N, C-alpha and C positions, 0 to 999 in steps of 0.2 A: 504494500500500500504506500501511497505517497500523497502528501498534501497537494491540493490542486495546483497545476502549473502556473496559474495566475499569481500565486504567492511569490513574492520577490523580495527576499530579505536582504538587508544591506550587507551583512557579513558574508564574504565569499572566499573560496579557496581555489587552488588549482585542481587539475584532474587527478583523481586517485587511481593509481595504476594497480592497486592490489587485486581488483577483480580480474584484470587481464592476467596477472601472474597466477592467480588461483585457477583460472580457466586453463592456462597452459599446463599447470601441474596436473589437473584432472585428466586432460587429454593424454599426457605422458603416462600417467598411472594406468589408464585404460589400455594404452598400447603396450606397456610393459607387461601387464597381466596377460594380455592376449598373446604376447610373444612367448611368455613362459609356458602357456598351455599349448601353443602351436608346436613346441618341440615334441610333444607326445601325440598330438592330434593335428592333422592337416586342416586348417580352418576353411570353412565355406564362406566366402566373402560375397556380399551383395551390395549394390549401390542403387539408391533411389533418391528421389527428390520431388520438390514441388515449387510452385511459384505463382505469382499473380502480377499481371500487368494492368494497372488501373489508373483512372483519372477521375477526379472529383471536383465539383463546383459548388461553392457556397454563396448564398445571396447576401451574407453579412460581410460588408467590406471593412468593418472596424475590429475584426478579430479573425482567428483562424479555426477552422474545423479540422480535427485530426481523428485518427482511429484509436490512438492510445495516448496516455499521459507521458510517454517517453519521447514523443515527437515535439520539437520546438516550434514548428510552424506547419502550415498546410494550405487548405483552400479557403479563400476569402480575402484577407488583407494581404498576405504575402504573395499569393498567386491567385488569379481569377479561376483558372483550372489547374489543379495540382496533381502531378503524377506520384507524389511522395506519400500520400495518405495510405494507399492500400498496396503499393507495389513492393514485392520482395522476391527473393530467390533463395532456395535452400537445397542442400545436399546432405545425404545421410549414408554412412558406411556402417554396415552390420557384419559382424563376424560370429559365425556359429562354429564352436570348436568340438562340441559333443552335446549330447542331450542335456547336460548339466550347465555347461559354461557358454556364455555368449557376451558380446560387447557391442556397444553402439556409440557412434559419434555423429552429431548433427551440427552443421554450421549454417547460419542464416545471414543473409545480406539484406538489410532494410535500413530505412532512415533511423539514425540514432539520436540521442539527446543533443549532440552538438551539431547536428545537420549532416554529419558524415555518413558514408555508406561502407564503413569497414566491416569485414566479416566478423561475426560474433559466435562464440561457442554456446549453442543452446543446450545440447546434451553431450555428456561424455561419461559413460558408466559401464560397469561390469555387472553381469547378473549370474547368480548361481541358483539353479532350480534344485532345491532339496528334494522335492517331488514334483510331478507335473502341476500340482495345485498350490504348492508352497514355494515362493521365490523370494530371494534377497538381492537387492541392488545396492551398489555404492558408487559414488561419484556425483556428477551433475545430473539430476533427474527432474522430471516434470512435476510441478505441484498439482495434485489431483483435486483442486478445490471446486471446479465447476464441471458441468456436463461435457463441455468441449475443451477442457484444459489440455489434453494431449494433442488436440488438433486445432487449437484456437488460431494458429497462423496458417493452417492449410485451407485456403479458401474453397478448394474443390469439394471438401467434405461437408461444407455448410450450404444450406439453401440460399442464404443471403450473402452479401459481399463481405461483411465484417461482423464479429461478435458484438452484441449490444454493449456499448461502453458504460451505460448507466449501471449495469451489474458488474461487468468484468473489471471495471476500474476500481472496484472495492478491494481487489488484490491485483495490482498491476504487474507485480513480479511474476514470472512464469516458471522459474526453476529454483531448485534448492541444491546446495552443495552439502551432501550428507549421505543418508542411507534410507531405504524403506524396505518394508516386509509386506508382501501381499499373499493372501490366502483365499482360494476359491473353493466353494463347495456347492453341491446340488441339494436343494431342499424341495423335493417333489418336482414339479415342472419348472421351478424357479432356480436361477443361478445367482449366487451371491458372492461378491468379491469385496474383501475388506483390505484396505491399505493403511498402514501406520508408518509415519515417517518422522525424521528429525534432521535438522541441518541448520544452515545459515545462508544468507544472501546479501550481496553487496550490489546496490543499484545506484545509478546516477540519473537524475531528472533535470529537465532544462529550466533555466531562468529565461526571462524574455530578452535579455541582452546577449544571449549566446553562451553564457557560462552555465555551470550546473551545480546542483547541490547533491551531496552524497548521503545515501541512507543505508544504514547497517541494520540488518535484521538478525538478531541473535536469539538463542533458546527457542528456535523455531521448531514447531512440532504440530502434528495434526492427524486426523483420521478421516477416511472417506469410505463409505459403504455404498456399493452399487448393486442393485438387484435388477435382473432382466427376467421377464416373464412373457414369452412369446414376442409380440411386437412392442411390448411396453418396457420402459427403462425408468428406474427411480434411483436417484442418488442423494445421499445426505452427507455433509462434510463439516468438519470443524478445523479451523486454523487458528494458531496463536503464536505470537512472537513478541520480543522486546525490540523496539525501534529506536535508533539514535541517529541524529544528524547534527553535526557541529554548526553548519550554516543556518539551520532553523532553530538552534538552541533547544533541541530535544534530546534527552538522554534517557535511555532505558525505559521508554514509555510502553506500557502494555497495549497490545492491539489484537483484536480477535475478529474473525469472520465466520459466521455460521451460514450455511447455504443449503438449499434444497432445490432439486431440479427434476423434471420429468419429461419424457418423450414417448409418444405413441405413433408408430409408423408401420401400418399394415401393408404398405406398398404403393397404393394409388394416391394416398394422401398422408399428411402428418400433422400433428399438433405438438407443440413443445413450449416449455416455460421454465423460468428459474427465479428464485427469490433469494436475496442475501441480506444479511444485517451485520453491519460493522459495529464495533464497540471499542472504546479506548480514547484515542486522541481527540475525536470530535463527538463523543457521546454515541448513542445508538442511532444509526442511520440506515433505514431499510431501502432497498431498491428491488425492482422486479421487471420482468418482461414476459409476454406471451406471443406466440407466433404460430402460423399455420400455412399450409400450402396444399395444392392439388396438382398431381402430375397428369399431363395430357400428352402422352408420348414423350417426345424430347423436350417439351416445354413444361415449366413449373411456375405458375404465378403464385405469389406469396404475400402475406401481410404480417406485420408485427407491431406491437405497441409496448412502449417501455416507460418506466417512471422511476425517478429517484427523489426522495424526500429532501426538502431544503436543509442545508447545513451551512455553517459559516466557518471560514478559516481566516487566520490572520495573514495578511499579505499586503502588497503594494502594487497598484497599477502604475504603468509608466506615467511619470509626471505628477504623481499623487503621493501624499504622505501615507504612513502605515494606517491600515484600516481593516475592518472586517469585510471579507469578500464572500458573498453568498453564492453557493452552487447548488442547483436543484432544477430539475426540468422533467417534462414528459414529452414523448415523441411518438409519431405514427410513421411507419414505413411501408412501402409497397414496391414490389419488384417482379421481374420476370427472369427466370433462368432458362437458358437454352443449352442442352447438352448436344453440341453439334458434331462431336466425334468422341470416341472412347478416350477417357482421361483428360478431356478438355471441356470447358463450358464458357459461356458468355452471359453476363448478367447486367441488367439495367435496373437501377434502384433509385427511388425517390424517398426522401425523408423530410418530414415537417417537424422541426424541433421547436418546442415552446419553453424557454426558461421561465421559472417562476418569477413573480414580481420582485424586482430588485436583484435578480440573479443573473449571472452570465452563463449558467448551465455548464456544459462540458467544453465550452469554447476556451481556446488558449490564445496567448499573445494579444490580449485586449489593448485597444488604443484608447486615448483619453476621450475620444468622441463616441465611444461605444455607449449605447443606451441599454442598460440592464433590463431584462424582462421582455425584450423584443423578439418576436418569432422570426425564424429564418428557415430557409429551405436549402436542401442539399440534393444534387443530382450526381449519380456515380455510374460509371461504366467500368467493368472489369472482365478480364479473361483469366480464368484459373486453369492450371494444368498440373498434372502429376506425371512423373516418369520414372 
C-alpha cells in the first residue's frame, strides 16, 4: 500500500538501490539452486511471456489518469493520448528439474515510478513440492491478496483492459521477498487451496516533481483461501505488515487489508466482484467493484462498476501548502473484447469516473487549476497477447 501519489512531502531523498540489489540476489539464488539440482536432473526449460500495447485518453487536462499508483504520469495533463498507462512486456523462464523441484523467473518492462522503462524482476523463486498438494516456495513471489493477483499484469487473462484500481490500489505492491506454503485438498466436489506467506517488500512511489518516496514493508504476512466449485470461485484473504517511509515521516505503522472476491463463469457469460477494506494508516476504508460480460463468439461486451469510500491523506498539491487531500470516487465502465486470433485480443473501453465532492479520486499529478469532484471520462484501446 502507498499513500496517494498526490501526496508531496517536502523531505526527499535519492533513489534507494536496495530493492535492485535484493532482486539481483533473489535471481542469483534461484539460478544457483537450479544449477545445483541440474547436476542430478536435466532441467526442462520453458519460456513464455505476455504483453499489452495500449493507448488511453482522459478528458481531464489538469491531472493524469494512470493504471497504478506506481506511475508518475499518464493520460490527461501530460499527454492527451498516452501509451504508458497500460503498455508492458514480460518474459518468464521456468525450469522443471523433477516432480519435486522447479524454479521460475519473470521480468517485466513497464513504466516505473521515475518514468523509466527499465526491466524489473517481478518473480524469482524456487519451489519444492513435498507432495502434489503441499508446496513450499522461497524467493520473490506473488502476493495472493486478490482474485487476479497472479495475473493482474496479464491483460489477456482479464475481460477488461486493467484491474479496477479502486480495489487493487488498496495493496499496490505485487510481490513479496520471502516464502509461502500452499496446501490443496478436495472437499467433495469443491477444491480448496490455502496459502500462508511471510516476507518483506521495498517499493518506490512517485512524487509529482519526478522524485520518489520509498516505502518499506516489514513483518509482512498473510493468508489466502481459494475455493473452486464447478464454474464458481470464492477467495478470502488477509494481509498485514508494518510500513515505514522516511520521506513521509512514517515509521513502523500497522497496515492491514482484508478482501473477499468471487467469480462465476459457466462459459457463455461471467459475473465477478471483489471487496476490500484497509485499516491502519488512514482508518478503515472499504472499496469494491462488480462486473459482468457475455460472450458472443469472438466478441465479449462487458460492464463494471467500482466504488471507493472517501478518505483523506496529508499531502501537497503543486503550488499549494500542506493540506488534506481527499481521494474517493465511483466509476462505471463498458467495453468490448475481440479475440481475433489465438493468444491475442483487442479491447475498446470507456470509463466514466466520478470523484466524490472535494476529491481528486484516483487521479495523479494534479495541477493547481484542477477542480476536485469533477467527473471525467477515459477512452482506452489495447491489444493483449501471450506467447
